[in-house]
Biotite code that builds the C-alpha atoms (Angstrom):
import biotite.structure as struc

atoms = struc.array([
    struc.Atom([397.424, 87.081, -64.034], chain_id="A", res_id=1, res_name="UNK", atom_name="CA", element="C"),
    struc.Atom([396.318, 88.168, -60.570], chain_id="A", res_id=2, res_name="UNK", atom_name="CA", element="C"),
    struc.Atom([393.386, 89.922, -58.924], chain_id="A", res_id=3, res_name="UNK", atom_name="CA", element="C"),
    struc.Atom([393.581, 92.810, -56.489], chain_id="A", res_id=4, res_name="UNK", atom_name="CA", element="C"),
    struc.Atom([390.849, 94.574, -54.559], chain_id="A", res_id=5, res_name="UNK", atom_name="CA", element="C"),
    struc.Atom([391.021, 97.753, -52.520], chain_id="A", res_id=6, res_name="UNK", atom_name="CA", element="C"),
    struc.Atom([388.709, 98.678, -49.659], chain_id="A", res_id=7, res_name="UNK", atom_name="CA", element="C"),
    struc.Atom([388.585, 102.272, -50.904], chain_id="A", res_id=8, res_name="UNK", atom_name="CA", element="C"),
    struc.Atom([387.369, 101.226, -54.356], chain_id="A", res_id=9, res_name="UNK", atom_name="CA", element="C"),
    struc.Atom([385.184, 98.205, -53.563], chain_id="A", res_id=10, res_name="UNK", atom_name="CA", element="C"),
    struc.Atom([381.415, 98.329, -53.327], chain_id="A", res_id=11, res_name="UNK", atom_name="CA", element="C"),
    struc.Atom([379.988, 97.840, -49.818], chain_id="A", res_id=12, res_name="UNK", atom_name="CA", element="C"),
    struc.Atom([376.435, 96.570, -49.337], chain_id="A", res_id=13, res_name="UNK", atom_name="CA", element="C"),
    struc.Atom([374.407, 97.101, -46.171], chain_id="A", res_id=14, res_name="UNK", atom_name="CA", element="C"),
    struc.Atom([372.031, 94.318, -45.255], chain_id="A", res_id=15, res_name="UNK", atom_name="CA", element="C"),
    struc.Atom([370.025, 93.030, -42.330], chain_id="A", res_id=16, res_name="UNK", atom_name="CA", element="C"),
    struc.Atom([371.080, 89.393, -41.936], chain_id="A", res_id=17, res_name="UNK", atom_name="CA", element="C"),
    struc.Atom([369.062, 86.577, -40.350], chain_id="A", res_id=18, res_name="UNK", atom_name="CA", element="C"),
    struc.Atom([366.671, 89.085, -38.753], chain_id="A", res_id=19, res_name="UNK", atom_name="CA", element="C"),
    struc.Atom([369.459, 90.667, -36.726], chain_id="A", res_id=20, res_name="UNK", atom_name="CA", element="C"),
    struc.Atom([369.418, 94.204, -35.390], chain_id="A", res_id=21, res_name="UNK", atom_name="CA", element="C"),
    struc.Atom([370.580, 96.947, -37.755], chain_id="A", res_id=22, res_name="UNK", atom_name="CA", element="C"),
    struc.Atom([372.465, 96.608, -41.009], chain_id="A", res_id=23, res_name="UNK", atom_name="CA", element="C"),
    struc.Atom([375.774, 94.803, -41.586], chain_id="A", res_id=24, res_name="UNK", atom_name="CA", element="C"),
    struc.Atom([378.166, 96.367, -44.091], chain_id="A", res_id=25, res_name="UNK", atom_name="CA", element="C"),
    struc.Atom([379.458, 93.646, -46.424], chain_id="A", res_id=26, res_name="UNK", atom_name="CA", element="C"),
    struc.Atom([382.298, 93.621, -48.937], chain_id="A", res_id=27, res_name="UNK", atom_name="CA", element="C"),
    struc.Atom([382.779, 90.503, -51.080], chain_id="A", res_id=28, res_name="UNK", atom_name="CA", element="C"),
    struc.Atom([386.321, 89.461, -51.911], chain_id="A", res_id=29, res_name="UNK", atom_name="CA", element="C"),
    struc.Atom([386.974, 88.088, -55.392], chain_id="A", res_id=30, res_name="UNK", atom_name="CA", element="C"),
    struc.Atom([383.431, 86.700, -55.917], chain_id="A", res_id=31, res_name="UNK", atom_name="CA", element="C"),
    struc.Atom([383.234, 84.838, -59.209], chain_id="A", res_id=32, res_name="UNK", atom_name="CA", element="C"),
    struc.Atom([386.945, 85.467, -59.988], chain_id="A", res_id=33, res_name="UNK", atom_name="CA", element="C"),
    struc.Atom([387.897, 82.704, -57.540], chain_id="A", res_id=34, res_name="UNK", atom_name="CA", element="C"),
    struc.Atom([387.458, 78.997, -58.234], chain_id="A", res_id=35, res_name="UNK", atom_name="CA", element="C"),
    struc.Atom([387.632, 78.034, -54.556], chain_id="A", res_id=36, res_name="UNK", atom_name="CA", element="C"),
    struc.Atom([384.460, 76.410, -53.140], chain_id="A", res_id=37, res_name="UNK", atom_name="CA", element="C"),
    struc.Atom([384.070, 79.242, -50.594], chain_id="A", res_id=38, res_name="UNK", atom_name="CA", element="C"),
    struc.Atom([382.752, 82.756, -50.218], chain_id="A", res_id=39, res_name="UNK", atom_name="CA", element="C"),
    struc.Atom([384.926, 85.367, -48.533], chain_id="A", res_id=40, res_name="UNK", atom_name="CA", element="C"),
    struc.Atom([383.657, 88.689, -47.219], chain_id="A", res_id=41, res_name="UNK", atom_name="CA", element="C"),
    struc.Atom([384.674, 91.522, -44.939], chain_id="A", res_id=42, res_name="UNK", atom_name="CA", element="C"),
    struc.Atom([381.870, 92.502, -42.551], chain_id="A", res_id=43, res_name="UNK", atom_name="CA", element="C"),
    struc.Atom([381.581, 95.601, -40.409], chain_id="A", res_id=44, res_name="UNK", atom_name="CA", element="C"),
    struc.Atom([378.990, 95.909, -37.641], chain_id="A", res_id=45, res_name="UNK", atom_name="CA", element="C"),
    struc.Atom([378.369, 99.245, -35.969], chain_id="A", res_id=46, res_name="UNK", atom_name="CA", element="C"),
    struc.Atom([377.798, 99.355, -32.203], chain_id="A", res_id=47, res_name="UNK", atom_name="CA", element="C"),
    struc.Atom([374.698, 97.320, -31.290], chain_id="A", res_id=48, res_name="UNK", atom_name="CA", element="C"),
    struc.Atom([374.333, 95.697, -34.731], chain_id="A", res_id=49, res_name="UNK", atom_name="CA", element="C"),
    struc.Atom([373.863, 91.927, -34.847], chain_id="A", res_id=50, res_name="UNK", atom_name="CA", element="C"),
    struc.Atom([373.545, 88.982, -37.168], chain_id="A", res_id=51, res_name="UNK", atom_name="CA", element="C"),
    struc.Atom([370.477, 87.074, -35.963], chain_id="A", res_id=52, res_name="UNK", atom_name="CA", element="C"),
    struc.Atom([370.627, 83.536, -34.627], chain_id="A", res_id=53, res_name="UNK", atom_name="CA", element="C"),
    struc.Atom([370.562, 80.913, -37.368], chain_id="A", res_id=54, res_name="UNK", atom_name="CA", element="C"),
    struc.Atom([372.064, 77.609, -38.492], chain_id="A", res_id=55, res_name="UNK", atom_name="CA", element="C"),
    struc.Atom([373.230, 76.141, -41.791], chain_id="A", res_id=56, res_name="UNK", atom_name="CA", element="C"),
    struc.Atom([373.142, 72.570, -42.932], chain_id="A", res_id=57, res_name="UNK", atom_name="CA", element="C"),
    struc.Atom([369.582, 71.437, -43.391], chain_id="A", res_id=58, res_name="UNK", atom_name="CA", element="C"),
    struc.Atom([369.933, 71.647, -47.171], chain_id="A", res_id=59, res_name="UNK", atom_name="CA", element="C"),
    struc.Atom([373.746, 71.518, -47.386], chain_id="A", res_id=60, res_name="UNK", atom_name="CA", element="C"),
    struc.Atom([376.503, 71.191, -44.751], chain_id="A", res_id=61, res_name="UNK", atom_name="CA", element="C"),
    struc.Atom([377.721, 74.805, -44.599], chain_id="A", res_id=62, res_name="UNK", atom_name="CA", element="C"),
    struc.Atom([380.652, 75.690, -42.317], chain_id="A", res_id=63, res_name="UNK", atom_name="CA", element="C"),
    struc.Atom([381.696, 79.254, -41.381], chain_id="A", res_id=64, res_name="UNK", atom_name="CA", element="C"),
    struc.Atom([384.892, 80.815, -40.056], chain_id="A", res_id=65, res_name="UNK", atom_name="CA", element="C"),
    struc.Atom([384.924, 84.272, -38.471], chain_id="A", res_id=66, res_name="UNK", atom_name="CA", element="C"),
    struc.Atom([388.245, 86.114, -38.063], chain_id="A", res_id=67, res_name="UNK", atom_name="CA", element="C"),
    struc.Atom([388.058, 89.379, -36.127], chain_id="A", res_id=68, res_name="UNK", atom_name="CA", element="C"),
    struc.Atom([390.116, 92.315, -37.406], chain_id="A", res_id=69, res_name="UNK", atom_name="CA", element="C"),
    struc.Atom([389.047, 95.004, -34.931], chain_id="A", res_id=70, res_name="UNK", atom_name="CA", element="C"),
    struc.Atom([386.525, 95.755, -32.220], chain_id="A", res_id=71, res_name="UNK", atom_name="CA", element="C"),
    struc.Atom([384.790, 93.447, -29.777], chain_id="A", res_id=72, res_name="UNK", atom_name="CA", element="C"),
    struc.Atom([381.542, 91.589, -29.484], chain_id="A", res_id=73, res_name="UNK", atom_name="CA", element="C"),
    struc.Atom([379.829, 88.405, -28.396], chain_id="A", res_id=74, res_name="UNK", atom_name="CA", element="C"),
    struc.Atom([378.919, 85.276, -30.302], chain_id="A", res_id=75, res_name="UNK", atom_name="CA", element="C"),
    struc.Atom([376.125, 82.981, -29.278], chain_id="A", res_id=76, res_name="UNK", atom_name="CA", element="C"),
    struc.Atom([377.029, 79.452, -30.347], chain_id="A", res_id=77, res_name="UNK", atom_name="CA", element="C"),
    struc.Atom([374.917, 76.428, -29.547], chain_id="A", res_id=78, res_name="UNK", atom_name="CA", element="C"),
    struc.Atom([373.558, 77.995, -26.342], chain_id="A", res_id=79, res_name="UNK", atom_name="CA", element="C"),
    struc.Atom([376.913, 79.414, -25.160], chain_id="A", res_id=80, res_name="UNK", atom_name="CA", element="C"),
    struc.Atom([377.975, 83.067, -25.154], chain_id="A", res_id=81, res_name="UNK", atom_name="CA", element="C"),
    struc.Atom([381.613, 83.780, -25.968], chain_id="A", res_id=82, res_name="UNK", atom_name="CA", element="C"),
    struc.Atom([383.476, 87.079, -26.106], chain_id="A", res_id=83, res_name="UNK", atom_name="CA", element="C"),
    struc.Atom([385.338, 87.866, -29.329], chain_id="A", res_id=84, res_name="UNK", atom_name="CA", element="C"),
    struc.Atom([387.914, 90.535, -30.051], chain_id="A", res_id=85, res_name="UNK", atom_name="CA", element="C"),
    struc.Atom([390.689, 91.471, -32.487], chain_id="A", res_id=86, res_name="UNK", atom_name="CA", element="C"),
    struc.Atom([392.742, 88.467, -33.727], chain_id="A", res_id=87, res_name="UNK", atom_name="CA", element="C"),
    struc.Atom([390.255, 85.868, -32.453], chain_id="A", res_id=88, res_name="UNK", atom_name="CA", element="C"),
    struc.Atom([388.970, 83.226, -34.864], chain_id="A", res_id=89, res_name="UNK", atom_name="CA", element="C"),
    struc.Atom([385.830, 81.116, -34.469], chain_id="A", res_id=90, res_name="UNK", atom_name="CA", element="C"),
    struc.Atom([384.729, 78.176, -36.606], chain_id="A", res_id=91, res_name="UNK", atom_name="CA", element="C"),
    struc.Atom([381.048, 77.243, -36.621], chain_id="A", res_id=92, res_name="UNK", atom_name="CA", element="C"),
    struc.Atom([380.331, 73.705, -37.893], chain_id="A", res_id=93, res_name="UNK", atom_name="CA", element="C"),
    struc.Atom([377.189, 72.831, -39.876], chain_id="A", res_id=94, res_name="UNK", atom_name="CA", element="C"),
    struc.Atom([373.866, 72.560, -38.010], chain_id="A", res_id=95, res_name="UNK", atom_name="CA", element="C"),
    struc.Atom([375.000, 74.684, -35.047], chain_id="A", res_id=96, res_name="UNK", atom_name="CA", element="C"),
    struc.Atom([372.934, 77.705, -33.951], chain_id="A", res_id=97, res_name="UNK", atom_name="CA", element="C"),
    struc.Atom([374.997, 80.894, -33.945], chain_id="A", res_id=98, res_name="UNK", atom_name="CA", element="C"),
    struc.Atom([374.735, 84.682, -33.901], chain_id="A", res_id=99, res_name="UNK", atom_name="CA", element="C"),
    struc.Atom([377.036, 87.657, -33.390], chain_id="A", res_id=100, res_name="UNK", atom_name="CA", element="C"),
    struc.Atom([376.605, 91.126, -31.902], chain_id="A", res_id=101, res_name="UNK", atom_name="CA", element="C"),
    struc.Atom([378.858, 94.157, -31.619], chain_id="A", res_id=102, res_name="UNK", atom_name="CA", element="C"),
    struc.Atom([378.981, 94.983, -27.902], chain_id="A", res_id=103, res_name="UNK", atom_name="CA", element="C"),
    struc.Atom([382.034, 97.230, -28.135], chain_id="A", res_id=104, res_name="UNK", atom_name="CA", element="C"),
    struc.Atom([382.410, 100.993, -28.378], chain_id="A", res_id=105, res_name="UNK", atom_name="CA", element="C"),
    struc.Atom([383.421, 101.102, -32.053], chain_id="A", res_id=106, res_name="UNK", atom_name="CA", element="C"),
    struc.Atom([382.967, 99.065, -35.227], chain_id="A", res_id=107, res_name="UNK", atom_name="CA", element="C"),
    struc.Atom([383.357, 95.267, -35.127], chain_id="A", res_id=108, res_name="UNK", atom_name="CA", element="C"),
    struc.Atom([385.190, 94.299, -38.313], chain_id="A", res_id=109, res_name="UNK", atom_name="CA", element="C"),
    struc.Atom([385.766, 90.723, -39.404], chain_id="A", res_id=110, res_name="UNK", atom_name="CA", element="C"),
    struc.Atom([386.508, 88.421, -42.278], chain_id="A", res_id=111, res_name="UNK", atom_name="CA", element="C"),
    struc.Atom([383.924, 85.695, -42.734], chain_id="A", res_id=112, res_name="UNK", atom_name="CA", element="C"),
    struc.Atom([384.565, 82.615, -44.863], chain_id="A", res_id=113, res_name="UNK", atom_name="CA", element="C"),
    struc.Atom([381.913, 80.039, -45.618], chain_id="A", res_id=114, res_name="UNK", atom_name="CA", element="C"),
    struc.Atom([381.671, 77.003, -47.793], chain_id="A", res_id=115, res_name="UNK", atom_name="CA", element="C"),
    struc.Atom([380.458, 73.473, -48.074], chain_id="A", res_id=116, res_name="UNK", atom_name="CA", element="C"),
    struc.Atom([381.880, 71.142, -45.423], chain_id="A", res_id=117, res_name="UNK", atom_name="CA", element="C"),
    struc.Atom([383.254, 67.898, -46.862], chain_id="A", res_id=118, res_name="UNK", atom_name="CA", element="C"),
])
């Protein structure tokens, strides 16, 4: 048995996240079909849209990985600003402040993976 998803057929949700600016389009991949201890989503941010600054880990040690598929933007991580673009990957450890914003001229599309850090 296997599972397949298609961007054309999947449901996209739009949500403001961590008091960011605008709405992030989110598409969950495999949800409850997977037994891995992670969540995996595709996110798309229109120009100027952001995920607000936040941290994970006070209740559980959550780690996140961002992999950028297209577009460009900036991430704010622990007081630093870094540019991100297609094919970049960023890992944010638990208890580290972080945020992301699309500063490009088109959509910023990424895969985001998060799960409990061991």
